[in-house]
Legacy VTK file of the C-alpha trace (Angstrom):
# vtk DataFile Version 3.0
C-alpha trace
ASCII
DATASET POLYDATA
POINTS 300 float
-37.854 26.791 -3.478
-35.976 23.988 -1.724
-33.899 21.700 -3.952
-34.671 18.023 -3.419
-31.889 16.060 -1.781
-30.612 12.980 -3.587
-28.341 10.113 -2.524
-26.951 7.291 -4.661
-26.601 3.763 -3.240
-23.860 1.605 -4.762
-24.681 -1.958 -3.741
-22.918 -5.319 -3.971
-25.884 -6.979 -5.668
-24.734 -10.591 -5.240
-24.641 -10.617 -1.442
-28.039 -10.916 0.221
-26.800 -9.177 3.376
-25.681 -6.173 1.293
-29.119 -5.955 -0.279
-30.770 -6.182 3.148
-28.603 -3.366 4.559
-29.200 -1.278 1.417
-32.952 -1.782 1.799
-32.800 -0.523 5.399
-30.778 2.536 4.385
-33.044 3.279 1.423
-36.210 3.012 3.532
-34.875 5.312 6.247
-33.529 7.891 3.799
-36.816 7.900 1.871
-38.742 8.356 5.126
-36.599 11.442 5.762
-37.624 12.889 2.398
-34.411 12.106 0.509
-34.614 10.849 -3.073
-32.720 7.552 -3.310
-31.120 6.234 -6.494
-29.256 2.930 -6.772
-26.579 1.424 -8.976
-25.738 -2.260 -8.644
-23.818 -4.917 -10.522
-26.778 -7.364 -10.395
-30.567 -7.101 -10.400
-31.949 -6.607 -6.879
-35.229 -5.456 -5.384
-35.266 -2.144 -3.524
-38.863 -0.884 -3.410
-39.251 2.840 -4.017
-35.689 3.227 -5.321
-34.844 4.406 -8.838
-32.150 2.265 -10.480
-29.729 4.092 -12.774
-26.919 2.999 -15.163
-23.260 3.617 -14.290
-22.941 6.476 -16.774
-24.026 9.616 -14.950
-25.283 7.699 -11.905
-24.021 10.209 -9.309
-25.000 13.343 -11.203
-27.039 15.630 -8.957
-26.336 13.540 -5.830
-24.892 14.948 -2.618
-23.409 11.618 -1.515
-22.703 8.095 -2.729
-23.319 5.511 0.005
-21.546 2.246 -0.778
-22.759 -1.050 0.687
-20.209 -3.830 0.225
-16.473 -4.430 0.514
-13.467 -2.543 -0.862
-14.243 -3.747 -4.404
-17.657 -2.096 -4.232
-16.004 1.015 -2.761
-13.760 1.213 -5.820
-16.822 0.974 -8.043
-18.437 3.704 -5.949
-15.367 5.870 -6.540
-15.813 5.404 -10.291
-19.394 6.625 -9.982
-18.676 9.565 -7.669
-15.409 11.025 -8.945
-16.644 12.548 -12.247
-19.105 14.690 -10.257
-16.864 15.442 -7.254
-19.338 13.673 -4.955
-18.105 12.222 -1.615
-18.430 8.483 -0.994
-19.309 6.867 2.329
-18.791 3.125 2.772
-20.734 0.628 4.861
-18.484 -2.416 5.081
-19.688 -5.937 4.408
-16.312 -7.290 3.307
-13.531 -9.034 5.223
-11.306 -6.002 5.890
-13.114 -3.038 4.368
-10.213 -0.644 4.745
-11.883 2.063 2.670
-15.237 1.925 4.443
-16.289 4.247 7.249
-18.915 2.137 9.044
-19.831 -1.492 9.694
-23.138 -3.128 8.766
-24.639 -2.757 12.272
-24.125 1.012 12.030
-26.486 1.484 9.063
-28.934 3.629 11.036
-26.055 5.774 12.322
-25.017 6.340 8.715
-28.560 7.381 7.793
-28.713 9.847 10.696
-25.405 11.400 9.620
-26.628 11.693 6.029
-29.928 13.258 7.024
-28.248 15.707 9.419
-25.277 16.334 7.065
-22.813 15.725 9.903
-20.095 14.097 7.831
-16.768 15.717 6.988
-14.865 15.328 3.725
-11.360 13.946 3.272
-9.597 14.132 -0.105
-7.546 11.197 -1.351
-4.852 11.334 -4.023
-5.501 9.550 -7.306
-3.186 8.520 -10.138
-3.214 9.570 -13.763
-2.033 6.707 -15.953
-0.931 7.132 -19.572
0.076 4.216 -21.810
2.040 4.725 -24.998
3.474 2.423 -27.663
5.851 3.394 -30.463
5.576 6.988 -29.301
1.771 7.098 -29.604
-0.672 7.304 -26.705
-2.897 4.217 -26.693
-4.723 4.573 -23.368
-5.340 7.054 -20.567
-7.039 6.149 -17.289
-6.823 6.690 -13.527
-6.588 4.828 -10.225
-7.437 5.403 -6.574
-5.379 2.562 -5.080
-2.815 1.500 -7.640
-1.737 0.975 -11.221
0.067 -2.342 -11.656
2.122 -3.426 -14.663
2.173 -7.226 -14.733
3.393 -10.042 -16.928
0.811 -11.541 -19.256
2.428 -14.995 -19.477
2.801 -17.079 -16.333
5.922 -18.907 -17.486
8.138 -15.876 -18.095
9.186 -12.777 -16.195
8.704 -9.237 -17.368
11.837 -7.218 -18.087
11.171 -3.621 -17.047
13.089 -0.378 -16.743
11.966 2.073 -14.054
12.256 5.799 -14.655
11.625 8.587 -12.136
11.292 12.210 -13.222
12.745 11.589 -16.653
15.841 9.730 -15.437
16.454 5.944 -15.616
16.653 4.272 -12.205
16.983 0.501 -12.630
16.252 -2.381 -14.993
15.264 -5.818 -13.724
13.122 -8.860 -14.286
9.980 -9.186 -12.171
6.413 -10.386 -12.093
5.455 -6.726 -12.289
5.533 -3.313 -10.651
2.857 -1.656 -8.466
2.587 2.137 -8.421
0.310 3.182 -5.583
-1.150 6.088 -3.662
-1.043 6.291 0.152
-4.657 5.024 0.070
-3.463 1.998 -1.931
-0.530 1.323 0.396
-2.734 -1.073 2.404
-3.952 -2.910 -0.706
-1.948 -4.617 -3.489
1.230 -2.661 -2.690
1.079 -3.936 0.896
0.757 -7.550 -0.315
3.794 -7.005 -2.551
5.908 -5.889 0.418
5.442 -2.134 0.280
5.217 0.168 3.315
2.019 1.399 4.927
1.752 5.140 4.301
-0.542 7.393 6.346
-3.255 8.893 4.082
-2.302 12.503 4.794
1.252 11.905 3.539
1.705 13.283 0.038
3.718 10.679 -1.854
3.624 8.006 -4.537
4.837 4.421 -4.052
6.728 2.129 -6.429
6.770 -1.533 -5.365
8.380 -4.261 -7.523
6.641 -7.658 -7.503
8.976 -10.662 -7.027
11.900 -8.831 -8.640
15.189 -10.545 -9.526
17.582 -7.679 -8.803
19.974 -6.398 -6.167
18.243 -3.006 -6.076
14.518 -3.605 -6.246
13.277 -2.182 -2.963
9.978 -0.334 -2.565
10.361 3.383 -3.246
8.503 6.388 -1.867
8.773 9.334 -4.248
7.526 12.897 -4.363
3.817 13.468 -5.084
4.924 15.680 -7.986
7.081 12.941 -9.523
6.319 11.051 -12.710
7.143 7.346 -12.625
7.497 5.414 -15.869
7.736 1.684 -16.493
9.034 0.532 -19.879
8.785 -3.057 -21.155
12.308 -3.918 -22.254
12.624 -7.489 -23.454
11.905 -8.020 -27.172
8.516 -9.654 -27.799
7.555 -9.178 -24.135
3.971 -8.135 -23.525
2.160 -7.307 -20.323
-1.053 -6.002 -18.832
-1.918 -2.891 -16.873
-4.516 -3.115 -14.105
-5.900 -0.001 -12.445
-7.545 -0.767 -9.090
-8.043 -4.326 -10.335
-10.992 -3.026 -12.382
-9.687 -1.407 -15.572
-7.468 -3.480 -17.870
-5.159 -2.302 -20.653
-3.193 -4.753 -22.810
0.463 -3.710 -23.118
2.128 -4.536 -26.449
5.887 -5.050 -26.597
7.883 -1.913 -25.949
5.018 -0.221 -24.084
5.598 2.668 -21.716
3.358 3.374 -18.719
3.613 6.806 -17.078
2.061 7.432 -13.672
1.681 10.769 -11.901
-0.694 12.435 -9.458
-4.057 13.176 -11.030
-5.489 16.669 -10.485
-8.909 15.184 -9.540
-8.953 13.432 -6.122
-11.588 11.107 -4.694
-13.530 12.574 -1.770
-14.343 10.349 1.223
-17.115 11.215 3.665
-16.051 10.611 7.261
-18.344 10.288 10.281
-15.590 10.624 12.864
-11.919 11.549 12.990
-10.389 8.354 14.351
-6.576 8.266 14.074
-5.269 6.171 11.184
-3.307 4.133 13.739
-6.588 2.979 15.286
-7.914 2.037 11.842
-4.805 -0.075 11.185
-5.129 -1.857 14.518
-8.838 -2.547 14.013
-8.719 -3.641 10.367
-5.629 -5.857 10.682
-6.406 -7.043 14.229
-2.929 -5.983 15.359
-1.792 -7.058 18.856
-1.481 -4.081 21.215
-1.705 -5.898 24.546
0.519 -4.350 27.212
0.354 -0.791 25.878
0.524 1.613 28.799
0.189 4.861 26.889
1.423 8.278 27.903
1.911 8.838 31.623
-0.523 11.363 33.164
1.037 14.830 32.990
3.933 13.675 30.798
5.121 16.002 28.045
6.004 14.771 24.560
6.211 11.101 23.538
5.594 8.478 26.204
LINES 1 301
300 0 1 2 3 4 5 6 7 8 9 10 11 12 13 14 15 16 17 18 19 20 21 22 23 24 25 26 27 28 29 30 31 32 33 34 35 36 37 38 39 40 41 42 43 44 45 46 47 48 49 50 51 52 53 54 55 56 57 58 59 60 61 62 63 64 65 66 67 68 69 70 71 72 73 74 75 76 77 78 79 80 81 82 83 84 85 86 87 88 89 90 91 92 93 94 95 96 97 98 99 100 101 102 103 104 105 106 107 108 109 110 111 112 113 114 115 116 117 118 119 120 121 122 123 124 125 126 127 128 129 130 131 132 133 134 135 136 137 138 139 140 141 142 143 144 145 146 147 148 149 150 151 152 153 154 155 156 157 158 159 160 161 162 163 164 165 166 167 168 169 170 171 172 173 174 175 176 177 178 179 180 181 182 183 184 185 186 187 188 189 190 191 192 193 194 195 196 197 198 199 200 201 202 203 204 205 206 207 208 209 210 211 212 213 214 215 216 217 218 219 220 221 222 223 224 225 226 227 228 229 230 231 232 233 234 235 236 237 238 239 240 241 242 243 244 245 246 247 248 249 250 251 252 253 254 255 256 257 258 259 260 261 262 263 264 265 266 267 268 269 270 271 272 273 274 275 276 277 278 279 280 281 282 283 284 285 286 287 288 289 290 291 292 293 294 295 296 297 298 299
């Protein structure tokens, strides 16, 4: 007996173009005999598609196809990760760094899904634990970053950074971003952090608008634990994970970040070098590049 194939669509329900692309994908997958489910943040019409709630949406699915921008990709990761299901993004955003295909490639995506010609790439995630007065008050995760930020616009946040159980530096700042290599092109990049190739195993620590002599971005071991403690009396803050999950930080809070044992799995249709992705997504100027000379050995 052949087990029915099932794919989940995660759709940006507000954008009409996302719904149109999702409808095309759903129709073509259904025509190929694949059961299509959908999860969206707004009511949309996708004839023949079964809509499911977020809880358990990806259970029994072989793939989550995301139609939208990076925000929708992060929602797709929330749906897919509990069931170890790969996600494949069709970009309709401005940059779409996490997506694998553009909107005009929808039929190519369907063909790859039907033929199972994708490969899987694992991406590091963060485990985030918040404690106050020695008691754990929250535990969550992040694909891109966990950011500790001030909750009041008019005052800075006094923080002390700790790495692997040892104090590193104390300073005032608007906050601190702790990111994965995947998140190095997101919030951490905007805060002045380095771009890190996805296959590099590391964690990033990037202060936001810090008032300190030593407040440079740090790249630490993937096995390290980074902690941020709120230092100033009566200071409170907020923790954002991927800009989606919020935790209020009471005074004296401690946020510990380490590599989570459960990664997010990305479905890839081709193995383009990350350098090419950077150039394409950020429209980087490469005019005048001559490349390696024919027959040359080693770097050009």
